[in-house]
N, C-alpha and C positions, 0 to 999 in steps of 0.2 A: 506313423509314429507307433500306433497301436499295433500295426502288423508287425512291426519290428520287436515291439514289446512281447507280442504272443511267441515269437520266434525264440526269442531270448528267454522266454520262460520255460518252454521246451527243453532248450539247452541246459537250463540251469536245474531243471527236473532230473535230467540224464546225469549232468556232473554230480549232483547231491546224492543219488542214488548210488553211484559208483563209489563215493567215498563213504564206504560202509563204516560204522562205529557204533559205539554204546554210550549211552548217556542215563542219568538219573531221572525218574519221574516219580515224585512223590516215594512211595516205598518199593517201586518196580524199578528194574534196570531194563532200558529199551534198546534193543540191538537189532541191525540190520544185517542179516547173514546172507552169504552167498552160498548155492548149492546147486548142483545139476539134476536135472529130472531124468526120468527113465530113458529119454531119447538123447541124453547128454548135453541138453541146451542149458546154458547157465542162467539160473533163475536168483531170486531173491526172496526172503521172507523175513517179515517182521516180528520178532520174538520178544515177549514180555517175560520177565524172570522175577520172582519174588521167594527168598528163601531157597527151598529145594523144588519149587514148582515152576513150571513154564507154560506159557499159552502163545500159540501163533495168531497175531491179529490179522495178517495179510500176507499173501503169496502172489507174487508176479514176476514179469520179466525186469521190471525197474521199480524200486520203491524210493521215496525220498520222506523225510519227517522234519516237522518243526513244531515248537512250542508257541502258543500265542495266547494271550489272555482274551477270551471271547466272551465268556459269560459274567466275569465279574466275581467268581467263586474262585479262590486258590485251591490247587496250583493251577498254572495254565493248562488250556486244553492241547491235546496231542492231535495235530493234524498230519494226516497220512495221504500222499500221493501215490498211487499205484499206476503203472504204465505197462500196458500188455504187449507192446512192442508191435513192428509192423510200421507201413508206411505214413499211415494218417491216425491210427486208432489203437487203442482208447484208453481213455483216462478216467479212472474212479478216485472220487476224493471221500475219506473217512474222517470223521472228527470224534474223538474219544475225550471224555472227562473221567474223573475221579470223584467218586460221591462216596464218603465214609469209607475211604480205601478201596472202593471196589471199581472197575472200569464199567463204564456205561458208554454205548454208542449215542451219540447226538444226531449223526447224519452219516449216511453210507449211499452216494449217488454215482451213477456212472454217468459221466459227462460227455461220452463218445469222443468225437474228436476235440472238443474244447476241455475245460476244467479251471483249475484255481489260478487266477492271474495275479491278483494282488492280496496282501494281508498287511493292513496297516490301521492306525488309530489316528485319522485323520482330524478329529476334533479333541483329542487329548482327554476324552473321559474315561480312559483306562481301559477301555475295551475296543478291540481291533474289528474292524469291518472286512469282510470278505467279498472280492470282487471276482466273479466267474465269468467265464466267456463260453457263449454257446455257439457253435460252428455250424451252419446249415450245409453240410457236406453234400455235394453234389446235388442240391436241391434244383428242381426244375430243369435237369439236364446240364447244369453247370458243372465244369471241373473243380477239382479240389482247391486249386490255386486261385480260382476266380469264385470260391464260396463266400457268401457273406457271414458276418458275425455280430453278435450282439454282446454288450458287456453290462452285467447287472451287479448291483451290490446288496449284500446280505447283512443282517445283524441279528444277534440273539436277543429274543423277547418273549418273555412269558412261555419259557419252555420250547420254543422253536426258533429256527432260522426264517426270518421275515424280509421280504425284498424292502430295501431302504434306497433304492436308485435315486430317487427323486430328493431323497435327505442328503445324500452323497453321490452328486451328479457328476463329479469331476471325470473319472475315467470315462463314462458314457458320453458326456459332452464331447469329451476330445475324439471319441470314436466318430461319432456324428459330424463334428466339424471336419475331420479329416476325411471323411467320406465325401462330404458335400464339397470339399476343396477339390478333391479327385474327380468327381463327377462334373464339376463345371469345366474343369481342364479337358476332360475325356469329351464333354459335348462341344467343345469348341475345337476339337482336332477331326479332321476328316478321316482319318487313317483308324479311327477307334471301331473295335468290333462291338457287337451286341452283348457279348458275354460280360465284358468290362463294365458297360454300362448297367447291365443287370445286377451285378455285383455290388457296384457303388450305390446304385439306387436302393438296394434291398439293405444295404448295411446302414445307409443315411435314414431310411424309412423306420427300421426296427429299433435302432438306438434313439431315435426321436420320439418313437412310441414308449419306450423305456422311460422316457423323461416327462411323458404326459403331452408330448407335441406333436403326436402322430398325425391328427388331422391337418395342421398346417403344413406338415411336411408333405403329405399325401398331395394337397391341393398343388403344393409349389411343384411337386414332381409332374402331376398330370399335366401342367401348363408347359412343361419343358422336355419331356423325354419324348422320343420317336414313338408312333403308335404301337409298333411291335414290341418295344421295351416295356411300354404303359400295359400292354396286354399281358404280357409274361408276369408282371408284377401283379395284376389283378386275379390272374389265374392260380398263382402261388401266394395269395394273400392269407389264405386260411392256415397254410403250413407255415408260413413265416410267424404266425401269431400263436402257433400250437405250444411253445416253450412257455409262454404267458398263462396257459391254461391252468397249471398246477405248479406250486412250488416244490422243491425237493425236500 
């Protein structure tokens, strides 16, 4: 389910970027413009206009924008997704706010192969949560298609985006559940290769870890995985925990 959602999210990014247009944000007009770089490649840039002045907030192969109330202070924040092009990479998520009519950057983070998956106010408090996906592309010799991914949710608090996955567990629980079901099916199949088991096991464990259930998930895996797959997981454990070491 979530892998399908991730593919739809990338498709939506492309479609939204192609639908260039303008909208009003506070005293500014926000426009996604197409242009060609020196090599002739069609690119896009995000332009902010106010009176006779303009500024470029982002430039990339594809750009999409949306407004969402994240901080509780009007007007809503401007969320910008910039995609660099290429088969699997890269996505940068920038979030801007207006403070006394001036544009300030709340976050600007390169998510590599991952990025913004969901923007929603699931508890109705008037402030949306951001669910981000981190893809462990090619980790431990895996192919891109069999690279694991972890889903984590963030909220604005005290001037920062802080992780709130345990408070809003829905997307991460779904990712862990889907991975566990797929892993059990793969373990029951005689034709499953090791790469598929590594992918499903790592996805199950990292999402369980994000929910505070990493130890129980690890114990379960240790009793069920083939020794070579468990060895791979142990070898790559530090790398799988790396995204949790610091918040964007």
